[in-house]
C-alpha positions in Angstrom: 0.0 0.0 0.0 1.5 3.3 -1.0 1.5 6.5 1.1 -1.0 8.0 -1.3 -3.4 5.0 -1.0 -3.1 5.3 2.8 -3.9 9.0 2.6 -7.0 8.3 0.5 -8.1 5.7 3.0 -7.6 8.2 5.8 -9.6 10.9 4.0 -12.5 8.4 3.5 -12.5 7.4 7.1 -11.7 10.7 8.8 -14.4 11.3 11.4 -16.5 14.4 11.4 -16.7 14.3 15.2 -13.9 13.9 17.7 -12.8 10.3 18.0 -14.1 8.3 21.0 -11.6 6.4 23.1 -11.6 2.6 22.7 -13.2 0.7 25.5 -13.3 -2.9 26.5 -10.1 -3.8 24.6 -9.8 -7.5 25.4 -6.8 -8.8 23.5 -3.6 -9.6 25.3 -1.5 -7.8 22.7 -3.5 -4.6 23.1 -3.0 -4.7 26.8 0.8 -5.2 26.3 0.9 -2.2 23.9 -1.0 0.0 26.4 1.3 -1.1 29.2 4.4 -0.3 27.1 3.0 3.1 26.3 2.4 3.8 30.0 6.0 2.7 30.7 7.4 5.0 28.1 5.3 7.9 29.4 6.9 7.6 32.8 10.4 6.9 31.6 11.2 10.6 31.6 12.2 10.7 28.0 10.5 13.6 26.4 8.7 12.9 23.1 9.6 14.7 19.9 6.5 16.8 20.1 4.4 17.4 23.2 1.3 15.3 23.6 -0.8 18.5 23.4 0.8 19.5 20.1 0.2 16.1 18.6 -3.4 15.9 19.8 -4.3 19.2 18.2 -3.1 18.2 14.7 -5.6 17.4 12.0 -6.2 13.6 11.6 -4.0 13.2 8.5 -1.0 15.0 10.0 -1.4 13.2 13.3 -1.3 9.8 11.6 1.5 10.9 9.3 3.6 11.9 12.2 2.8 9.0 14.6 2.1 5.7 12.8 2.2 5.9 9.0 6.0 5.5 8.8 6.1 2.3 10.9 2.9 1.0 9.3 4.3 1.4 5.8 7.5 -0.5 6.8 5.5 -3.2 8.6 3.1 -3.7 5.6 6.1 -3.8 3.2 7.7 -6.6 5.3 4.3 -8.3 5.6 4.0 -8.4 1.8 7.5 -9.8 1.4 7.2 -12.5 4.0 3.5 -13.4 3.7 3.2 -15.1 7.1 0.4 -17.6 7.9 -0.8 -15.2 10.7 -0.5 -11.7 9.3 -2.1 -9.9 12.2 0.2 -11.4 14.7 3.1 -10.7 12.4 2.1 -7.0 12.2 1.6 -6.8 16.0 5.0 -8.3 16.6 6.7 -6.1 14.0 5.2 -3.0 15.6 6.3 -4.0 19.1 9.8 -5.0 18.0 10.5 -1.8 16.0 8.5 0.7 18.0 11.6 2.3 19.5 13.1 3.1 16.1 10.2 5.4 15.4 9.5 6.8 18.8 12.8 8.6 19.0 12.2 10.7 15.9 14.9 8.9 14.1 14.6 8.1 10.5 13.1 4.7 9.8 15.5 1.8 8.9 16.3 1.4 5.2 16.4 -2.4 5.2 15.8 -5.3 7.5 
């Protein structure tokens, strides 16, 4: 999926009202991700942009600055490897490579 295709998808799905927080998330992976986010919040390492700045961005810019780079890399690897369980593959990829994108560093060029 190209960046342009992702942007078109975002435009089609962009909410007209503020997003509601997710509730009743039951998967173990989701709980681990949430726990990791809490741990990184208290680690004392300041994020590249403050949380208030990021929260005030329009939807497209928010996604472009937070998740699109790692998602594009993850989807590219998914397409190359074609694992039997693609969702677990994506979840694992995101968890393994999260730190490379959290620090504001440029994404890796190859894996």
